[in-house]
N, C-alpha and C positions, 0 to 999 in steps of 0.2 A: 621568507622564501617563497607564499603566494602570490608578491607582486610580481616578484623576479619571473616565476614561474610566468603568470600574465601578461609582463610588458615583452617576455623573450617571444613568446607564442606568437602575439598580434605582429611585435618587428621582424620576426622573419617565415611569416607566413607568404607575403609575396613572392618569396626567392623558394621557398618549400616545393609548390606546387610546380611553379615555371620549372624548377631546377629538376623535377623529379619525372616532368615530361621528357625533358630533353634527355636528360640522359638514357628513360626507355629507348628514343629515337634513335640514338648513338648505338647503343647495344642490338637492337632491331637490325641497324644498319652493319655488324660486326665491326664498329670504329668504336670499340674498348680506349684504346690511346688516348683518346679525346677526352676521357672521364675525369682523370685525375688533374689534369690543369684547369680543367674548366672548373671541377669541383674546390681546391684551391681557391684559385679567384674568386668563387661567387663565396668559399667559407671565410674568405678578407673582408669580402665587401659585407656582405650580412652581419660580421663580427665591430669591423667599426662602427657601421650605422646605428647599430644595437648598441655600442659604448658611448656612440656620442648622446644620442637620446636618452638611455639611461642615466647619464652623467648632469642632465642637464635636470629631467627630474629628480633625480635624488637630493637636489638644490631647496627643491618642496617639500618633500616626503619627507627628510630627516633634518630640515630648516631647526637651525641651535643646538644641531649634536656632532661630534666630532668628527673629523675629515675622516677618518679611517672607517665610517657607515657609509659615507657616500662611496668611496673606491671598493668596497668591498660589495654592495650592492649593485655597481656598474661593473666589475668585472665579474659578478656571477651572472647576471643578464646576458654578458657579451658569452659569455660559454656556454650557456642554457641555448642562447640561439646559433651557435654553430651546433649543438648536439641535435636539434630539431631539423638542421640541414643535413647532418649525416644520416639520421635514419631515414633520407631516401634512399640511401646507397645500403643499409643494411641487409633488403630481404635480396638483392644481387649479391651478394657477397657469399651467400651461402655456406657461413663458417660459425655455423648456431653453438659451436662448444664454446667456439672463442669468444661469439657475441655473448653468451650466455655468461661464462666466467669475465669476462669486461666488467657488467654490470655486476656479478656477484661482487668483485673484488673492489671495486669503486665503491658502493652501499656498505659492506661490511666498514670498510674503512671510514666512511662518514658514521655509521655506526661505533663505531669503538673509539674515536677520534671526540665523540659528543659525549660518550661516558669520561673518558679521561678530564675532559677540558670542563666537567659536570663534578668530577671528584676535585680538581683543581681550585674552581670558580663557579660559583651559578652567575653565567654573563650570558645574554643574548646575542654579544656579539660574538664569543667563541663557538655559539651553537650555529651559528651561522657560517662561522669561518670551517667548524665541519663540514656541512653541507655542501661550501663553495670547492676543497680540498678534492673530497669525493667523485664531482663534475667534473672537477679539471682533471682528475687520473683518468677517468672514462673517455674523456673527449681524446686527449691524448692515444688511450688504447685503442679508438676507433679509427684515429687517423693513420694510426701505422699499418691498421689493417688495408685502410681503402688504399694507401700507397702499396701495400705490398702484393693487392689482387688486381691493379690497376697499372700494371707499370706503363711509363711512358717516355718519351726523351725531352717531352718541355716540362714546365710548372706553371704556368702562366698562358691562359686563355680567355677572351671575351666571348666565344662562341657562342655562349649558353644566353648572350644578352643582342646577337645578332637577329634582326627582324627575319630572316629569312628562318632562324630555330625558335624565335621566343615566342610565347603565348602570354600577351598581357594579358590578356581576358582570366587567365589562370594565376596571374599573381592579384591583379584584383579583387579575385575571390577567395586566394588564400589570405589574403590580410582583412575583407570583411566576417567573412566564415570565423576565424579564431576570435575578432573583435566582436563578432555575434554573441560566441560563448560564454565570453566574461565580461558583455554589456549590461546583463542583470546585476550582476555582483558588481558591477562600480556602481549602478543606480542607488542601491541598498546600502553600499559601504559611504558613497559620499553624502546621500540626502541627509540633512537636517533630523526629521524625523525617525529614520530606521536605523543609522550609523553613529557611530561614536569614534573619538581618537583614541589609540592606545600605544601611541608611541610617535613623538613629534605630531606628524599628519599623516601619519601613517594610521588608516580607518579601517574599523573592521564592525559587522553587524551581525548581535546574537541571534536576532531575530530571527535571520536568514541561513548564517555560515551552518548553523547544527543542524537545519535540516537536509539543506541541499548535501552535505558530507554525506548524512546514513542515506538519502536517497542515490548518489554513486555511487556507494557501498553496493545499496541492494541491483544494480547493474552488474553483478560479477558472474550470476550465471547465465543471464542470457550473452554478455561479452564473451564467455568460455564456450557456448554454445557457439556460438557464430564462428570465431577463430577455429575451433576445431572444424566446423562443416566446411569454411573454407580453405583450409589447409589439406580436408581428407578428402573433397569430393568434389567442389568446385572445381581448384586449382588443377584437377587433373582433367576434367571438360574443357577448361581453358588450354589448357597446353592442347588438347585433341584439335582445338581448332582452329590453332594460330599456326601448327605443323601443318595443316591441309593445305593453311594460305601461302605460308611457303615454300610448299614443294608444289605447287601447283596442283592441288586438288580440283576434283571436278566440279562443277555447280550443284549437283545433287548431293555430295559428299560436304561441301560449305555449306549448302541451308541445314543439312541433318545435326553437322558438330554445333553449329552455330546455336539451333533450336535447342540440345543439350545443353549447353552451356546456358544458354538462357533459363531453363527449366533448374539448371542446378542451381544457378542466383536466386531464384524466388524460393527454391526449396530453404536454402540458408537464411532466408529473412523469415519465414513463414516459421521455420523451427526456432528461430531465435524469439520471434515474436511469441510462438506457444509458450517458451519456457520462461521469458520474460514476465508475460500476463498469470503463468503459475505462479509464478515467485512475489508478484507484486497480491494477489490475492490470500496468498499467506500471510504476507507482512501486515494487509488491512483486519484480518482476523486477528494477528497478533501484536499491534502495533500499541495496544497499552500495557502489554507486559515488557515491550523490548523498553517503554519509556521509562516503565517504572523502573529496571533493571539496572538500565543506563545513569538513571536518575535527573531525566530530563524532563521537565514542566511539558504535560500535557496542552500548555496553549501552541506549541509548534506542530501541534498537529493536522491541522487543516491546511496549515502551507507545505508540510511533508506531504500529504495526500495530493498535492496540486503539482508538486516536484514530479512524483512518483509516476500520475498518469502525464504527464509532458512528454517524458523518459518513453514512457511507453506509446505514445502519440506519435515518435518521431520515426519509431520502428515501424508502428503500421505505414505510416505516411510514404518511407521507404518501399514498403513494401506493395503498396497501392500503385506507385508512379513505375515501377519496374514489371508491376503485373500488365500495365499497361502498354 
């Protein structure tokens, strides 16, 4: 599942940012009828490319294993790639209850199937199948919502690839951004010093995977504050600025609303940094008790501390750049 998520994010990265920009431009120009045909085209291309690459990699990752492992991995990567691309439209849908129910139904289905399969037989393949079924249901529910909210007389268009609309730099950035997120993990997994095979050629790194999972969990308070501030404060100032732009506001009004928007963005990042820093300080003081409670070796603590500081430094860097 981890390999499927990683590969799908990397492969769909070039589509995500470029298509998000295309959709934003079309909605700004009130040409929403062009969203659906370009979305379906981008979705098809993204999923086909992911399917082809995943199938080739599966011959290495699952070398010597039955063919159904190859197929399930390939289809899962393709479905996940479609989900990441569809995320570009979720904010614009404004159907928060439907989106919440879609995620709830799909992951509840995965959980129930996982338990049922576990009762029938303890199988890695069946566990993976439960995950795939949930993601398949989720993608189809979201596609239905997109089709309903962005009606169009066309089903296929390639405008998002047109040089007039396409931003190739965003495609390159999307690829390397996602690749950079997983690069350190790939190094630890496939290094002979830190990684070990666990299933065919699928590898893991116990010395790295456990600390990084705990450090990701520690980000929850900061991320919660970030999204709360974005939705509650920054979004309002953002709308004020672009309303002034669309309605031909005076230059003084544009400067005033722009400065309020920038101040709001700074406040969001500073608040996120402050909450995450407080959280990390508590973790530093309590990490011995935490690792003892989770029955994890203290040998992981130095790397865990490095990962905590790295994530905190990323937030600080973004705050510093925005301040300038």
